[in-house]
Every structure is written in structure tokens, then in C-alpha cells.
Legacy VTK file of the C-alpha trace (Angstrom):
# vtk DataFile Version 3.0
C-alpha trace
ASCII
DATASET POLYDATA
POINTS 406 float
4.022 39.938 -4.022
3.016 36.484 -5.238
6.172 35.000 -3.772
5.413 36.576 -0.369
1.865 35.178 -0.440
3.215 31.753 -1.310
5.718 31.916 1.555
2.952 33.117 3.900
0.698 30.191 2.920
3.588 27.754 3.338
4.323 29.198 6.789
0.671 28.868 7.828
0.653 25.245 6.657
3.817 24.504 8.621
2.347 26.160 11.728
-0.822 24.074 11.458
1.198 20.889 11.046
3.362 21.788 14.037
0.284 22.513 16.182
-1.254 19.159 15.203
1.950 17.349 16.182
2.094 19.226 19.503
-1.574 18.414 20.211
-1.029 14.726 19.459
2.052 14.682 21.679
0.184 16.339 24.577
-2.741 13.919 24.225
-0.406 10.930 24.242
1.409 12.342 27.278
-1.895 12.742 29.153
-2.922 9.159 28.358
0.426 7.849 29.579
0.121 9.978 32.725
-3.316 8.554 33.507
-2.088 5.027 32.854
0.917 5.489 35.140
-1.371 7.006 37.789
-3.491 3.843 37.802
-0.499 1.511 37.918
0.066 -0.241 41.249
2.041 1.822 43.746
4.469 0.566 46.406
1.661 -0.365 48.825
-0.797 -1.793 46.262
-1.501 -5.453 45.644
-0.910 -7.217 42.347
-4.245 -8.488 41.014
-4.489 -11.695 39.006
-6.648 -11.809 35.897
-9.801 -13.845 36.450
-10.439 -14.527 32.750
-7.658 -17.107 32.507
-5.116 -14.685 30.985
-1.588 -13.708 32.012
-0.118 -10.211 31.922
3.267 -8.580 32.510
3.982 -5.922 35.151
7.093 -3.762 35.496
7.928 -2.755 39.092
10.662 -0.707 40.719
11.797 -1.996 44.086
13.433 0.675 46.289
15.404 -0.312 49.399
18.502 0.588 51.360
20.485 -1.136 48.610
19.106 1.208 45.933
16.519 0.705 43.191
16.016 -2.269 40.889
13.564 -2.842 38.060
11.721 -6.149 38.314
9.558 -7.732 35.600
6.832 -10.111 36.779
4.560 -12.262 34.645
1.296 -12.448 36.628
-0.150 -15.918 36.094
-3.893 -16.379 35.757
-5.884 -17.351 38.802
-6.724 -21.007 39.444
-10.073 -22.099 40.867
-11.198 -24.897 43.122
-13.900 -27.324 41.966
-16.440 -25.687 44.246
-15.659 -22.245 42.786
-15.977 -23.600 39.233
-19.310 -25.233 40.113
-20.553 -21.954 41.570
-19.814 -20.137 38.265
-21.602 -22.675 36.040
-25.123 -21.258 36.104
-24.168 -17.674 35.260
-21.673 -18.887 32.654
-24.170 -21.166 30.864
-26.848 -18.482 30.823
-24.502 -15.966 29.232
-23.079 -18.601 26.877
-26.506 -19.605 25.571
-27.519 -16.007 24.872
-24.190 -15.422 23.102
-24.535 -18.553 20.938
-28.074 -17.564 19.900
-26.901 -14.276 18.422
-29.907 -12.616 16.757
-32.162 -15.675 17.232
-34.893 -15.628 19.894
-34.619 -19.317 20.899
-32.956 -22.578 19.928
-36.339 -23.966 18.822
-36.413 -21.499 15.933
-32.932 -20.814 14.524
-33.296 -18.546 11.491
-29.940 -16.737 11.383
-26.278 -17.590 12.023
-25.131 -18.737 15.453
-21.972 -17.521 17.214
-19.443 -19.853 18.859
-17.059 -17.785 21.089
-13.827 -19.281 22.444
-14.328 -17.556 25.781
-17.032 -15.621 27.637
-15.936 -12.337 29.193
-15.799 -12.524 32.979
-15.388 -16.321 33.088
-12.162 -18.387 32.974
-13.497 -21.353 30.961
-12.085 -22.442 27.587
-14.857 -23.628 25.249
-15.075 -26.188 22.419
-18.063 -27.037 20.184
-19.294 -30.039 18.214
-22.446 -29.899 16.084
-24.476 -32.955 15.009
-25.331 -33.708 12.236
-22.372 -32.295 10.364
-22.564 -30.033 7.321
-25.252 -27.618 8.475
-23.245 -25.313 10.789
-19.560 -24.435 10.280
-17.031 -24.098 13.186
-17.742 -20.367 13.573
-21.531 -20.906 13.870
-22.465 -19.814 10.340
-25.385 -21.765 8.841
-24.599 -23.321 5.454
-26.751 -23.026 2.334
-27.829 -26.678 2.391
-30.905 -26.146 4.588
-34.061 -26.783 2.543
-36.336 -27.950 5.390
-36.589 -27.697 9.184
-33.515 -29.524 10.584
-32.895 -30.740 14.138
-29.359 -30.168 15.436
-27.458 -30.847 18.657
-24.683 -28.543 19.897
-22.277 -30.264 22.288
-20.469 -27.604 24.345
-17.365 -28.614 26.335
-16.121 -26.016 28.829
-13.090 -26.581 31.000
-10.247 -25.112 32.993
-7.384 -26.638 34.960
-8.770 -29.666 36.883
-12.380 -29.093 35.749
-14.299 -30.170 32.623
-18.015 -30.517 31.835
-20.222 -30.941 28.770
-23.565 -29.352 27.940
-25.880 -30.485 25.133
-28.076 -27.866 23.475
-30.903 -29.075 21.221
-32.156 -26.795 18.482
-34.062 -26.564 15.186
-32.775 -24.723 12.128
-35.797 -23.379 10.280
-36.125 -23.598 6.525
-35.204 -20.226 4.984
-38.210 -18.169 4.004
-38.093 -17.543 0.265
-40.595 -15.955 -2.124
-42.676 -17.914 -4.647
-40.600 -16.696 -7.593
-37.379 -17.745 -5.864
-38.832 -21.199 -5.180
-39.930 -21.502 -8.819
-36.538 -20.626 -10.298
-34.760 -22.868 -7.759
-36.969 -25.761 -8.836
-36.378 -24.906 -12.521
-32.608 -24.940 -11.957
-32.834 -28.347 -10.236
-34.958 -29.659 -13.125
-32.359 -28.548 -15.711
-29.474 -29.970 -13.667
-31.207 -33.362 -13.430
-32.065 -33.332 -17.144
-28.480 -32.433 -18.040
-27.124 -35.265 -15.890
-29.648 -37.976 -16.833
-29.758 -37.379 -20.607
-26.057 -37.250 -21.391
-26.494 -39.692 -24.308
-28.755 -37.226 -26.103
-27.135 -34.705 -28.433
-29.605 -31.934 -27.596
-31.118 -30.752 -24.329
-34.760 -29.789 -24.759
-35.736 -26.811 -22.650
-39.163 -27.030 -20.982
-41.922 -24.729 -22.227
-43.678 -24.832 -18.860
-43.180 -26.031 -15.283
-45.925 -26.462 -12.686
-48.362 -24.787 -15.065
-46.142 -21.704 -15.529
-45.167 -20.971 -19.158
-41.484 -20.291 -19.898
-39.835 -18.585 -22.874
-36.098 -18.874 -23.427
-33.407 -16.650 -24.976
-29.629 -16.751 -24.903
-27.966 -14.015 -22.860
-25.772 -11.842 -25.048
-22.320 -10.887 -23.929
-22.612 -7.124 -24.305
-19.115 -5.723 -24.571
-20.185 -2.275 -25.795
-19.875 -0.558 -22.351
-16.388 -2.033 -21.904
-15.326 -0.866 -25.371
-16.684 2.646 -24.698
-14.913 2.778 -21.323
-11.607 1.614 -22.840
-11.983 4.133 -25.691
-12.548 7.002 -23.257
-9.603 5.880 -21.121
-7.255 5.660 -24.113
-8.415 9.057 -25.390
-7.825 10.554 -21.939
-4.320 9.059 -21.722
-3.397 10.264 -25.214
-4.828 13.725 -24.552
-2.922 14.219 -21.301
0.156 12.048 -21.873
2.369 15.089 -22.380
1.195 16.520 -19.066
1.819 13.209 -17.283
5.349 12.906 -18.679
6.216 16.609 -18.411
8.014 16.315 -15.083
10.059 13.300 -16.187
10.979 14.956 -19.509
12.083 18.124 -17.679
14.288 16.052 -15.355
15.939 14.261 -18.300
16.457 17.594 -20.074
18.216 19.140 -17.035
20.442 16.070 -16.636
21.410 16.241 -20.328
22.218 19.981 -20.031
24.413 19.344 -16.968
26.273 16.601 -18.870
26.837 18.863 -21.900
27.851 21.945 -19.913
31.629 21.270 -19.358
32.374 20.757 -23.095
30.082 23.646 -24.021
31.804 26.037 -21.588
35.315 25.173 -22.838
34.217 25.556 -26.451
32.592 28.919 -25.647
35.776 30.138 -23.914
37.996 29.079 -26.857
35.805 30.929 -29.364
35.783 34.029 -27.148
39.589 33.916 -26.781
39.860 33.591 -30.569
38.384 37.089 -30.845
34.666 36.466 -31.271
32.288 38.637 -29.268
29.668 36.996 -27.033
26.976 37.734 -29.596
29.067 36.157 -32.370
29.771 33.072 -30.242
26.085 32.564 -29.550
25.213 32.976 -33.228
27.971 30.587 -34.331
27.031 27.856 -31.846
23.361 28.243 -32.833
24.251 27.934 -36.526
26.288 24.772 -35.831
23.320 23.226 -33.980
21.006 24.044 -36.898
23.473 22.465 -39.327
24.167 19.267 -37.334
20.583 18.830 -36.033
21.652 16.682 -33.059
19.473 16.105 -30.008
21.409 18.404 -27.641
19.069 20.292 -25.247
21.738 22.846 -24.272
22.680 23.732 -27.851
18.994 23.832 -28.722
18.508 26.555 -26.090
21.583 28.399 -27.502
20.014 28.214 -30.960
16.779 29.672 -29.579
18.788 32.480 -27.953
20.504 33.267 -31.285
17.103 33.335 -32.974
15.795 35.739 -30.309
18.789 38.010 -30.844
18.161 38.090 -34.578
14.523 38.841 -33.810
15.486 42.054 -31.974
16.023 40.873 -28.394
19.124 42.217 -26.641
21.980 39.829 -25.841
21.417 40.066 -22.062
17.679 39.434 -22.395
18.234 36.460 -24.718
20.805 34.943 -22.325
18.563 35.415 -19.280
15.707 33.766 -21.170
18.029 30.857 -22.064
19.039 30.439 -18.395
15.382 30.456 -17.360
14.504 27.796 -19.946
17.424 25.575 -18.937
16.608 25.912 -15.209
20.073 24.598 -14.284
22.388 26.175 -11.702
25.518 25.876 -13.894
23.910 27.698 -16.838
22.601 30.453 -14.552
26.130 31.053 -13.190
27.581 30.869 -16.722
25.140 33.492 -18.024
25.967 35.656 -14.982
29.689 35.529 -15.878
28.920 36.528 -19.470
26.744 39.439 -18.311
29.436 40.592 -15.874
32.127 40.337 -18.575
30.013 42.375 -21.005
29.565 45.146 -18.425
33.079 45.239 -16.894
35.271 43.580 -19.529
38.540 41.948 -18.487
40.632 38.950 -19.492
39.626 36.632 -16.668
36.430 35.407 -18.334
37.983 32.488 -20.203
39.925 31.329 -17.122
36.806 31.522 -14.914
34.801 29.535 -17.451
37.504 26.855 -17.694
37.677 26.530 -13.917
33.896 26.236 -13.693
33.892 23.662 -16.499
36.596 21.636 -14.755
34.629 21.713 -11.499
31.461 20.648 -13.296
33.401 17.908 -15.082
34.642 16.588 -11.743
31.067 16.520 -10.432
30.000 14.719 -13.603
32.695 12.064 -13.168
31.742 11.610 -9.502
28.096 11.238 -10.510
29.010 8.578 -13.083
31.100 6.754 -10.457
28.153 6.731 -8.032
25.837 5.417 -10.740
28.324 2.659 -11.520
28.483 1.673 -7.846
24.685 1.648 -7.647
24.463 -0.488 -10.773
26.832 -3.010 -9.191
24.635 -3.201 -6.114
21.498 -3.720 -8.225
23.176 -6.611 -10.009
23.415 -8.462 -6.694
19.676 -9.281 -6.741
19.674 -11.235 -10.052
22.994 -12.814 -9.034
21.394 -14.108 -5.814
18.484 -15.564 -7.794
20.918 -17.226 -10.196
22.840 -18.655 -7.234
19.620 -20.107 -5.790
18.758 -21.679 -9.169
22.243 -23.193 -9.522
22.076 -24.464 -5.937
18.675 -26.069 -6.652
19.939 -27.682 -9.876
22.829 -29.244 -7.955
21.022 -30.266 -4.757
17.726 -31.676 -6.150
19.422 -34.490 -8.158
21.663 -35.148 -5.165
18.628 -35.619 -2.884
16.928 -37.821 -5.467
19.944 -40.128 -5.479
19.500 -40.914 -1.757
17.339 -43.874 -0.781
15.358 -43.485 2.444
LINES 1 407
406 0 1 2 3 4 5 6 7 8 9 10 11 12 13 14 15 16 17 18 19 20 21 22 23 24 25 26 27 28 29 30 31 32 33 34 35 36 37 38 39 40 41 42 43 44 45 46 47 48 49 50 51 52 53 54 55 56 57 58 59 60 61 62 63 64 65 66 67 68 69 70 71 72 73 74 75 76 77 78 79 80 81 82 83 84 85 86 87 88 89 90 91 92 93 94 95 96 97 98 99 100 101 102 103 104 105 106 107 108 109 110 111 112 113 114 115 116 117 118 119 120 121 122 123 124 125 126 127 128 129 130 131 132 133 134 135 136 137 138 139 140 141 142 143 144 145 146 147 148 149 150 151 152 153 154 155 156 157 158 159 160 161 162 163 164 165 166 167 168 169 170 171 172 173 174 175 176 177 178 179 180 181 182 183 184 185 186 187 188 189 190 191 192 193 194 195 196 197 198 199 200 201 202 203 204 205 206 207 208 209 210 211 212 213 214 215 216 217 218 219 220 221 222 223 224 225 226 227 228 229 230 231 232 233 234 235 236 237 238 239 240 241 242 243 244 245 246 247 248 249 250 251 252 253 254 255 256 257 258 259 260 261 262 263 264 265 266 267 268 269 270 271 272 273 274 275 276 277 278 279 280 281 282 283 284 285 286 287 288 289 290 291 292 293 294 295 296 297 298 299 300 301 302 303 304 305 306 307 308 309 310 311 312 313 314 315 316 317 318 319 320 321 322 323 324 325 326 327 328 329 330 331 332 333 334 335 336 337 338 339 340 341 342 343 344 345 346 347 348 349 350 351 352 353 354 355 356 357 358 359 360 361 362 363 364 365 366 367 368 369 370 371 372 373 374 375 376 377 378 379 380 381 382 383 384 385 386 387 388 389 390 391 392 393 394 395 396 397 398 399 400 401 402 403 404 405
């Protein structure tokens, strides 16, 4: 029942994903349809861009000779001097309002300006120069060096092919409005900086007890690392507490790989013991006893030992083997347990031969897997080899270049 619910939820999720993809595809198709509908038809004119930009157009020319696709790069429109003169007033009005940004006028500049490269709807390229330097950066941002009202001049040069003019804009950057406490601490900082610079021969720097009639008490700021230590402690405790959960998936993967590697030898050994006359129960108990005696880190034999322990604890052979297959979670062990179960029920002499064939097949897969890993390792070695080659090349070429006289 739980499996059916899981499959039902997975199906619903897939359906939702598919519907989202279909909806996105239909929306994109509609947008492309509308775009193609607005593209110039056979009788339409090609319109130049009036903002000084170029754009590409793909056309299909149909004639008695057939159809041909033609790509055209539409050049921007050029203007006569009279046309450029006619655009000046509207351009300058829009440019001034754009440069002002959030300011109300150039006589009272309190926030950053904005210097655009172009104004939408006009073909002019624009360049700026601000005098004096150091108060406004190339983007129009006001620097932090303003401590009083400052007069500035913004020289604007706007031009296009065959036309160029300059416009000078006068303005005043207002001193930033700061609170009394901010002014006090700014002045205190300046006082300490001057004292530190002018009294470098003195061993000690005497801190003022008052400034402008305001009393000052001093203390050294402590570097409080307690919150950082607490945070690191909690993080480490969390990692230690859940480290097994974090590494569970990786450990399970390594365990399955180790079981697959051990399976061919295990299967042959199992078949030999069974052919020697031992029952399946006796084989399991013997292999479990050997694991307990040798105490090697073999995940497959560890699961066999657990199965032998379960059998001694009262579990039937079939139940113990099925539990072992479930714990291993490996296809080869599941098939192997199935062969044992079938042999117990039906008997027969083909068990050992089937096991050997399966072991040989698994061994071939193991060898192929090792071969692929070896090939991959060779490819990975190329990266450090390339770096070594570059280093050797540099060691040879740098002295050679140094020996030349230019």
C-alpha cells in the first residue's frame, strides 16, 4: 500500500513537472508568434533606429528564381546639421533633468548626480568633465570630501557624425547635513589624527578630557570573542552529533562496493564447501566462525556471521539468508540467496555449477570495472602533467628571454 502511494505521489509530481514544461513551451511559442507577426512583411519598409544604434534583420526574398534568405545590418540614421540643431532644446532639457537625479536644482545639489552616456530618443553621444576635480566621480557620485558648500562646473559635450557642441552647467554642492553629535565626533577624530601626526617624538599620546566644553571619558574596546567561541562550539557539537548521518550514504556506497568485490571469491568458496558435503546451514556457520576467528574488515563475511548468529538464535535458514540479502542490498547477493533457497526446496546437483558461473561473470565485471578505473586514473593524471609541462616550459623560456638584449 505504501509503495502504491509512493508511486502515485511520484506520478503526480511528474505530471506537474510535465504540465509546467508544456505551459512554458506554449508561452514561448506565443511570444515568438507575436514577434514574427510584428516583423516586417514583404510590402513593409525597413525602419532605421533613430537612437544611433544598428540592428540586424533577417529577410526572405521570394521571386521567380525561388527563395533566398538575406541578412541585412540596418545602419543608424544620420542627421543634417539643421536636424541636429532642431533637437538641441528638447535634448538639453531632458539631459538636465536626468543629470539632476533626485535633486531639485543645480543651485542646491544634495544627492548624487547621474551622467548617462545617451538619452533615450536622441542620437547624441555624451561626455562629461567636472571642475574642480575630486568632488564628483565619472558616474556622477558625490565623494565624501565635501565639508562646505562647493561650486562646480559640469562641461557636457554632445555629438554625432558631423556635429559637436558643448554645454556648461554651473552648480553648487551643498554641505551634507549632519547632527551635532556627528559633528562633535568628527572634530574629535580630526583632533586625535593631528595630535598623533604632530607629536610623533613623544612616547605617549595624551587623550583629551574635554573638547569644546564637552567632557570625555575613555576606555579601551575589548575584543569579545565569547560569541564566536559559543558559535564554534555549537557548530562542532552539531557536526559531531550528526556526522554519522552525514556520512551514512557514503559509508553504504563503500560497503556495497566492498561486497561486490568480495562476492566472486565468496561464491566459489561457498560452492566448494557445499560440494564437499556440507549443508547450507553448515556452510553459513563455518564461514561465520572463520570471520569471527580472523576478525578481518570484510563486510560480506560480516553479514554471513550475523546470519549464522541469527540461525543460532532460532531464526530459520531462509529467513536469515533473506535478512542477509536485505542488509547487503546488492544484486549479486540477492540472486545468490535466491539460488540457495531454490536449491534447498528443489535439490539438485546444478547449484555449484550455477554459483561458479555467476562468480565468473561477476569476476569479469569486476575486472572490467578495474580496467575502467585505471583508464580514468590515466586521464586524471593528464592535468598535473600539463601543469608540470607549463612549469618546465617556463623554466626553459624565461632564462632564454632574459639572455636577449632589446
